[in-house]
N, C-alpha and C positions, 0 to 999 in steps of 0.2 A: 504494500500500500504506500507507494511513493508517487507524488504529483510534482511535476517539474514545469516551471514557468520561465520562459526565456524573454530577454529584452536586449536591445543594443544593435540590432541589425540596421543596415542602411546602405547608402551609396557612397563610395569612397574612390578617390583618384589613385591610380597606380603610384606606389611608393608611400602611400599614406598609412595611417594606423586606425584601428578600431578595437573596442573592447566589448565582448559579449558577456552577458550575465545570465545565470540560471539559478533561480530560487527553488529550493526543495521544501516540501511540506513535512510536518511532523517534528519530533524531537530526537530522531535517531540519525540525523544527517552525518554525524562524525563517524558512524559505523559503516557507511556504504562507500564503495569506490565509484568515482565519477569519471565520465568521459565526454568527448566531443566527436561528432561525426559530421560529414557533409555529403551532399548529393547534388551533382550537376545534371542538367538535362541530358537524357540519353545514357547516363552512367549509373552504376550501382552505388549505393551508399558506401562510403569509405571511412575508415578510421582516421582520426586526426590527432587526438591526444588523450591521455588518461592520467589520472592521479589517484593514488591509493588513499585508503581511509586514514584516520588520525593515528593509527597504530601500525601501519604497514611498514614503515621504515625503508621504503624503496623510492628511488628517484622517479619522477614523472617520465612517461614515454611519449614519443612523437612519431608521426609518419615522416619518412625521409623528405617528402616534398615540403614540409613546413618546419623542419628542425632548424633552429637558429633564428627563425622569424616569429614563431608563435610561442607563447608561454601560457601554460595552464596553472591555475592556482585556486585555492579554496579558503574561505573564511568560515570555519565551523561555528563560530558564534552567531553568524548571520545566516547560516544554512544556505550558503551561496557558493557556486563555483564560477570561475571566470576564464575567459579565453582572450588574452591580449594578443592581437594580431598586428604585426609591424611589417614594413616593406611589402605591402600587399601587391599582388600581381593579378592581371586579368584572369588567369587560370584558377585563382582562388574563389571566383564567383560561384556560388552554390547556395543551397538551403542548408543551414547549419543546425544540427540537433544536439541537445545535451542528453546524456544517458546516465543510468545508475544501475548498479548490481552489487550483490553481496560478495561476488567473486571477482578478484582482480583480473583473472583470465577471461571471464565472460564479459566484463565491461569493455574489453578490447575487441571482442568478436561478435557476441550476440547478447547485448544487455537486456535485462528484464523490464526496464522502465525507460520511457522516452518522453522528451518534451515535444512541443507542437511544431518546432522548427521556426527559424527566422532567416529571412533573405539577406544575403550579403552580395552586393554587386560592386565590382572593381572596374572602373573605366580606364581606358588607355589614353 
């Protein structure tokens, strides 16, 4: 029983930055692993980034296409996960989804909970 609500999508020029937010319901946010995915027209939904729960002790993971440009973080006191996107490129244009799961492996492949998605468009 996890509800995810996203915000922060929009139109950005190439080379610019944008931060997405995803707020989770309930009081168990610190126990779940969180992730971000994206889906462009005509393509399958793909993994972007993941961060473990408050006790995971492992570093966040990223897709090769965004490593060095995107940063995932979380504020457990605010029940919120963020995706800071920098040096944006037109190929980053997609619908971005936040996700959650009790398993760190599953949150990177087939999460049990999804947000509604938010559009990010990068112009050239």
